MDAnalysis code that builds the backbone (N, CA, C; Angstrom):
import MDAnalysis as mda
import numpy as np

u = mda.Universe.empty(375, n_residues=125, atom_resindex=np.repeat(np.arange(125), 3), trajectory=True)
u.add_TopologyAttr("name", ["N", "CA", "C"] * 125)
u.add_TopologyAttr("resid", np.arange(1, 126))
u.add_TopologyAttr("resname", ["UNK", "UNK", "UNK", "UNK", "UNK", "UNK", "UNK", "UNK", "UNK", "UNK", "UNK", "UNK", "UNK", "UNK", "UNK", "UNK", "UNK", "UNK", "UNK", "UNK", "UNK", "UNK", "UNK", "UNK", "UNK", "UNK", "UNK", "UNK", "UNK", "UNK", "UNK", "UNK", "UNK", "UNK", "UNK", "UNK", "UNK", "UNK", "UNK", "UNK", "UNK", "UNK", "UNK", "UNK", "UNK", "UNK", "UNK", "UNK", "UNK", "UNK", "UNK", "UNK", "UNK", "UNK", "UNK", "UNK", "UNK", "UNK", "UNK", "UNK", "UNK", "UNK", "UNK", "UNK", "UNK", "UNK", "UNK", "UNK", "UNK", "UNK", "UNK", "UNK", "UNK", "UNK", "UNK", "UNK", "UNK", "UNK", "UNK", "UNK", "UNK", "UNK", "UNK", "UNK", "UNK", "UNK", "UNK", "UNK", "UNK", "UNK", "UNK", "UNK", "UNK", "UNK", "UNK", "UNK", "UNK", "UNK", "UNK", "UNK", "UNK", "UNK", "UNK", "UNK", "UNK", "UNK", "UNK", "UNK", "UNK", "UNK", "UNK", "UNK", "UNK", "UNK", "UNK", "UNK", "UNK", "UNK", "UNK", "UNK", "UNK", "UNK", "UNK", "UNK", "UNK"])
u.atoms.positions = np.array([
    [45.138, -3.676, -2.995],
    [43.525, -4.364, -2.786],
    [42.827, -4.105, -3.952],
    [42.143, -4.876, -4.389],
    [41.421, -4.514, -5.895],
    [40.071, -3.812, -5.348],
    [39.632, -2.910, -6.180],
    [38.518, -1.998, -5.905],
    [37.423, -2.873, -6.449],
    [36.237, -2.545, -5.288],
    [35.105, -3.798, -6.124],
    [34.279, -2.868, -6.966],
    [34.042, -3.431, -8.498],
    [33.335, -2.612, -9.513],
    [31.940, -2.133, -8.481],
    [31.531, -0.869, -9.041],
    [30.447, -0.253, -8.737],
    [29.189, -1.254, -9.218],
    [28.024, -1.431, -8.747],
    [27.065, -2.321, -9.316],
    [26.014, -1.391, -9.626],
    [25.383, -1.571, -10.770],
    [24.324, -0.777, -11.006],
    [22.690, -1.023, -10.523],
    [22.197, -0.683, -9.632],
    [21.303, -1.426, -9.112],
    [19.740, -0.930, -9.874],
    [19.780, -0.152, -10.726],
    [18.724, -0.094, -11.703],
    [18.583, -1.391, -12.897],
    [19.826, -1.991, -12.956],
    [19.823, -3.052, -13.838],
    [19.206, -4.257, -13.435],
    [19.004, -4.442, -12.240],
    [18.383, -5.773, -11.523],
    [17.273, -5.859, -12.143],
    [17.168, -7.401, -12.299],
    [15.568, -8.002, -12.955],
    [14.619, -7.447, -12.272],
    [13.482, -7.456, -12.651],
    [12.194, -7.218, -12.229],
    [11.960, -7.722, -10.785],
    [12.019, -8.983, -10.895],
    [11.775, -9.991, -9.925],
    [12.801, -10.092, -8.706],
    [14.199, -9.497, -8.900],
    [14.886, -9.004, -7.661],
    [14.481, -7.986, -7.071],
    [14.106, -6.798, -7.692],
    [13.472, -5.640, -7.440],
    [12.497, -5.746, -6.564],
    [11.551, -6.801, -6.983],
    [10.330, -6.888, -6.289],
    [10.314, -7.968, -4.893],
    [11.447, -8.440, -4.738],
    [11.627, -9.366, -3.737],
    [12.283, -8.495, -2.602],
    [12.881, -7.341, -2.827],
    [13.721, -6.275, -2.236],
    [12.548, -5.664, -1.630],
    [11.801, -4.960, -2.801],
    [10.537, -3.996, -2.316],
    [9.310, -4.760, -1.183],
    [9.169, -6.061, -1.292],
    [8.354, -6.853, -0.568],
    [8.983, -6.822, 1.075],
    [10.174, -6.299, 1.202],
    [10.680, -6.499, 2.470],
    [10.709, -5.230, 3.107],
    [10.440, -4.161, 2.427],
    [10.333, -2.647, 2.704],
    [8.940, -2.158, 3.497],
    [8.940, -1.190, 4.221],
    [7.761, -0.961, 5.017],
    [7.127, -0.269, 3.900],
    [5.479, -0.085, 4.332],
    [4.220, 0.600, 3.395],
    [4.954, 1.799, 3.369],
    [5.436, 2.451, 4.441],
    [5.658, 4.301, 4.194],
    [6.615, 4.363, 3.288],
    [7.765, 3.395, 3.005],
    [8.660, 3.905, 2.061],
    [8.272, 3.438, 0.735],
    [7.303, 2.494, 0.687],
    [6.627, 2.719, -0.732],
    [5.739, 3.405, -1.382],
    [5.090, 3.988, -0.324],
    [3.766, 4.730, -0.589],
    [4.776, 6.180, -0.586],
    [5.394, 6.641, 0.411],
    [6.003, 7.790, 0.859],
    [7.336, 8.385, 0.041],
    [7.741, 7.580, -0.809],
    [8.708, 8.060, -1.976],
    [9.996, 7.481, -1.573],
    [10.358, 6.818, -0.318],
    [11.756, 6.468, -0.248],
    [12.584, 5.934, -1.271],
    [11.360, 4.720, -1.875],
    [11.605, 3.808, -2.872],
    [12.008, 4.653, -4.077],
    [11.255, 5.629, -4.499],
    [11.326, 6.376, -5.698],
    [12.438, 7.094, -5.904],
    [13.209, 7.268, -4.478],
    [14.671, 8.069, -4.632],
    [15.842, 7.063, -5.510],
    [15.324, 6.104, -5.193],
    [16.574, 4.872, -5.516],
    [16.787, 5.090, -7.174],
    [15.994, 4.923, -7.990],
    [16.351, 4.981, -9.506],
    [14.919, 5.018, -10.129],
    [14.515, 5.164, -11.449],
    [13.534, 5.036, -12.369],
    [12.824, 3.434, -12.336],
    [13.606, 2.449, -12.363],
    [13.235, 1.170, -12.594],
    [12.670, 0.732, -10.818],
    [13.047, 1.220, -10.186],
    [12.925, 0.667, -8.614],
    [11.325, 1.629, -8.504],
    [11.455, 3.064, -8.829],
    [10.140, 3.679, -8.918],
    [9.108, 3.001, -9.429],
    [9.081, 2.543, -10.766],
    [8.303, 1.625, -11.759],
    [7.869, 0.533, -11.283],
    [8.736, 0.063, -10.319],
    [8.137, -1.726, -10.152],
    [7.116, -1.202, -8.712],
    [7.686, 0.219, -7.553],
    [6.821, 0.238, -6.745],
    [5.180, 0.706, -7.194],
    [5.359, 1.266, -8.211],
    [4.161, 2.245, -8.747],
    [3.425, 0.911, -9.739],
    [4.258, 0.098, -10.441],
    [3.285, -0.426, -11.509],
    [2.955, -2.128, -11.177],
    [3.924, -2.325, -9.982],
    [3.660, -4.154, -9.893],
    [2.526, -4.335, -8.941],
    [1.499, -4.607, -9.462],
    [0.154, -4.852, -8.568],
    [0.371, -5.899, -7.421],
    [1.322, -6.516, -7.734],
    [1.540, -7.710, -6.715],
    [2.054, -7.185, -5.199],
    [2.709, -6.103, -5.435],
    [3.080, -5.027, -3.842],
    [1.624, -4.645, -3.391],
    [0.474, -4.252, -4.126],
    [-0.491, -3.980, -3.491],
    [-2.034, -4.829, -3.133],
    [-1.536, -5.772, -3.559],
    [-2.843, -6.685, -3.132],
    [-2.936, -6.876, -1.789],
    [-2.406, -6.863, -0.742],
    [-2.647, -7.043, 0.457],
    [-1.668, -5.601, 1.032],
    [-2.419, -4.697, 1.681],
    [-2.123, -3.194, 2.173],
    [-2.534, -3.754, 3.855],
    [-1.385, -3.527, 4.640],
    [-1.497, -3.851, 6.276],
    [-1.021, -2.411, 6.891],
    [-1.990, -1.659, 7.581],
    [-1.454, -0.231, 7.904],
    [-1.458, -0.453, 9.732],
    [-1.740, -1.725, 9.965],
    [-1.751, -1.851, 11.484],
    [-0.459, -1.541, 12.177],
    [-0.470, -0.934, 13.690],
    [0.621, -0.949, 14.384],
    [1.202, 0.573, 13.899],
    [0.521, 1.344, 13.169],
    [0.924, 2.641, 13.034],
    [-0.012, 3.757, 13.938],
    [0.503, 5.067, 14.163],
    [-0.085, 6.304, 14.767],
    [-1.125, 6.740, 14.249],
    [-2.425, 7.043, 15.215],
    [-3.292, 7.253, 14.474],
    [-3.290, 8.490, 13.129],
    [-2.421, 9.196, 13.619],
    [-2.386, 10.740, 13.166],
    [-2.077, 10.623, 11.522],
    [-1.290, 9.596, 11.349],
    [-0.961, 9.319, 9.970],
    [-1.754, 8.219, 9.073],
    [-2.676, 7.602, 9.662],
    [-3.054, 6.437, 9.081],
    [-4.084, 6.752, 7.659],
    [-4.828, 7.472, 7.890],
    [-5.882, 8.124, 6.985],
    [-4.856, 8.273, 5.453],
    [-4.042, 9.304, 5.832],
    [-3.041, 9.679, 4.445],
    [-2.542, 8.428, 3.997],
    [-1.870, 7.654, 4.720],
    [-0.871, 6.567, 4.164],
    [-1.781, 5.604, 3.908],
    [-3.280, 5.242, 4.283],
    [-3.907, 4.228, 3.441],
    [-4.348, 4.815, 2.402],
    [-4.968, 6.193, 2.135],
    [-5.406, 6.277, 0.940],
    [-4.280, 6.137, 0.125],
    [-3.159, 6.640, 0.108],
    [-2.209, 6.588, -0.626],
    [-1.746, 5.261, -1.334],
    [-1.637, 4.546, -0.148],
    [-1.478, 2.997, -0.445],
    [-2.575, 2.346, -1.572],
    [-4.179, 3.012, -1.311],
    [-4.994, 2.288, -2.007],
    [-4.935, 2.922, -3.317],
    [-4.531, 4.371, -3.445],
    [-4.249, 4.895, -4.876],
    [-3.142, 4.198, -5.628],
    [-2.153, 3.967, -4.713],
    [-1.222, 3.260, -5.873],
    [-1.538, 1.879, -6.109],
    [-2.663, 1.252, -5.528],
    [-2.865, -0.342, -5.724],
    [-3.707, -0.410, -7.178],
    [-4.132, 0.924, -7.510],
    [-5.336, 1.095, -8.772],
    [-5.816, -0.071, -8.783],
    [-6.643, -0.311, -7.761],
    [-7.724, -1.446, -7.784],
    [-7.370, -2.605, -7.774],
    [-5.932, -2.844, -7.562],
    [-5.792, -4.659, -7.397],
    [-5.693, -4.530, -5.890],
    [-5.818, -4.180, -5.034],
    [-6.262, -4.408, -3.533],
    [-7.039, -5.438, -3.496],
    [-6.790, -6.742, -2.790],
    [-7.611, -7.670, -2.497],
    [-7.831, -7.967, -0.948],
    [-6.515, -7.310, -0.053],
    [-6.658, -7.611, 1.290],
    [-6.434, -6.369, 2.026],
    [-7.385, -5.979, 2.992],
    [-6.788, -4.526, 3.694],
    [-6.966, -5.039, 5.215],
    [-5.805, -4.244, 5.984],
    [-5.858, -4.402, 7.368],
    [-5.565, -2.946, 7.796],
    [-6.661, -2.595, 8.399],
    [-6.278, -1.203, 8.987],
    [-6.975, -0.866, 10.450],
    [-6.668, 0.240, 10.939],
    [-7.195, 0.556, 12.098],
    [-7.138, 2.012, 12.319],
    [-7.801, 2.674, 13.171],
    [-8.137, 4.145, 13.703],
    [-8.468, 4.838, 12.189],
    [-9.707, 4.033, 11.417],
    [-10.153, 4.925, 10.106],
    [-11.735, 4.874, 10.271],
    [-12.091, 5.768, 9.418],
    [-13.477, 6.289, 9.545],
    [-14.927, 5.654, 8.656],
    [-16.148, 6.309, 8.496],
    [-16.924, 6.237, 7.339],
    [-16.339, 6.652, 6.237],
    [-15.603, 7.857, 6.155],
    [-15.213, 8.112, 4.926],
    [-13.929, 7.194, 4.248],
    [-13.386, 6.863, 5.120],
    [-11.801, 6.126, 4.397],
    [-12.874, 4.757, 3.873],
    [-13.662, 4.148, 4.518],
    [-14.590, 2.925, 4.220],
    [-15.351, 3.034, 2.857],
    [-16.051, 4.255, 2.458],
    [-16.643, 4.512, 1.383],
    [-15.380, 4.715, 0.343],
    [-14.416, 5.380, 0.371],
    [-13.282, 5.577, -0.234],
    [-12.527, 4.052, -0.577],
    [-12.370, 3.137, 0.187],
    [-12.056, 1.788, -0.218],
    [-13.138, 1.124, -0.957],
    [-14.144, 1.172, -0.449],
    [-14.803, 0.350, -1.465],
    [-15.213, 0.966, -2.732],
    [-15.057, 2.067, -3.009],
    [-14.802, 2.735, -4.851],
    [-13.546, 2.440, -5.235],
    [-12.558, 2.425, -4.675],
    [-11.342, 2.429, -5.414],
    [-10.605, 0.863, -5.025],
    [-11.235, -0.247, -4.269],
    [-10.702, -1.323, -4.217],
    [-11.897, -2.543, -4.727],
    [-12.252, -2.782, -5.891],
    [-13.143, -3.439, -6.193],
    [-13.178, -4.878, -6.347],
    [-11.738, -5.449, -5.987],
    [-11.295, -6.754, -6.148],
    [-11.025, -7.197, -4.428],
    [-11.692, -6.003, -3.614],
    [-11.543, -6.300, -2.057],
    [-12.058, -7.573, -1.448],
    [-11.354, -8.554, -1.080],
    [-12.203, -9.940, -0.759],
    [-12.042, -10.059, 0.865],
    [-11.102, -9.360, 1.606],
    [-11.177, -9.472, 2.757],
    [-10.555, -8.030, 3.622],
    [-11.388, -7.972, 4.577],
    [-11.111, -6.490, 5.274],
    [-11.069, -6.740, 6.504],
    [-10.222, -6.358, 7.158],
    [-9.661, -6.409, 8.559],
    [-9.833, -5.109, 9.321],
    [-10.504, -4.795, 10.399],
    [-10.205, -3.468, 10.669],
    [-10.363, -3.547, 12.918],
    [-9.408, -2.860, 13.209],
    [-8.925, -2.696, 14.534],
    [-9.328, -1.264, 14.994],
    [-10.329, -1.240, 16.141],
    [-10.046, 0.137, 16.597],
    [-10.436, 1.429, 15.752],
    [-11.462, 1.079, 15.073],
    [-12.284, 2.064, 14.009],
    [-13.429, 2.197, 14.670],
    [-13.333, 3.195, 15.381],
    [-14.582, 3.660, 16.231],
    [-15.385, 4.460, 15.378],
    [-14.774, 4.976, 14.389],
    [-15.116, 6.171, 13.731],
    [-16.066, 5.674, 12.297],
    [-16.261, 4.235, 12.323],
    [-16.916, 3.603, 11.428],
    [-18.290, 3.102, 11.636],
    [-19.448, 3.834, 11.688],
    [-20.682, 3.514, 12.067],
    [-21.348, 2.677, 11.363],
    [-22.168, 1.651, 11.834],
    [-23.096, 0.548, 11.018],
    [-23.908, 1.271, 9.668],
    [-24.189, 2.407, 9.725],
    [-24.339, 3.123, 8.571],
    [-23.348, 3.077, 7.506],
    [-22.618, 3.591, 7.837],
    [-21.191, 3.702, 6.985],
    [-20.731, 2.492, 6.495],
    [-21.245, 1.636, 7.322],
    [-20.371, -0.144, 6.703],
    [-21.504, -0.814, 5.657],
    [-22.783, -0.130, 5.990],
    [-23.889, -0.765, 5.444],
    [-23.570, 0.125, 3.883],
    [-23.324, 1.268, 4.177],
    [-23.271, 2.184, 2.641],
    [-21.790, 1.311, 1.851],
    [-20.765, 0.856, 2.609],
    [-19.578, 0.735, 1.732],
    [-19.792, -0.802, 1.414],
    [-20.362, -1.646, 1.816],
    [-20.935, -2.937, 1.015],
    [-22.032, -2.866, 0.075],
    [-22.673, -1.582, 0.000],
    [-23.356, -1.608, -1.268],
    [-22.470, -1.693, -2.805],
    [-23.351, -2.440, -3.639],
    [-22.606, -2.159, -4.874],
    [-22.815, -1.028, -5.389],
])
């Protein structure tokens, strides 16, 4: 039986890498699972703004959300346009307002830690 030649996954075109990365969980993108594959995948996960325009952290446990959400927003380098989250507070909302100047859509669920004052402060330019 002929041996199957090994494939160099680092040589995939960026479009193909992005297609794969869009299928992955946000945790893998933010916390380094992708970074371990190779430098071209790490670079694509970090530098391709299209991956970070929509950040959705719903459906996760409250304990890890703030760290995960902040990491995703930081990696987005200001390119986040839509953010969906839960169990967040005023501090995070102010952080998001500062780090996501292109934000157009905000969906929050179970964010009892966000006050009226914090929400108003997050809306100010």
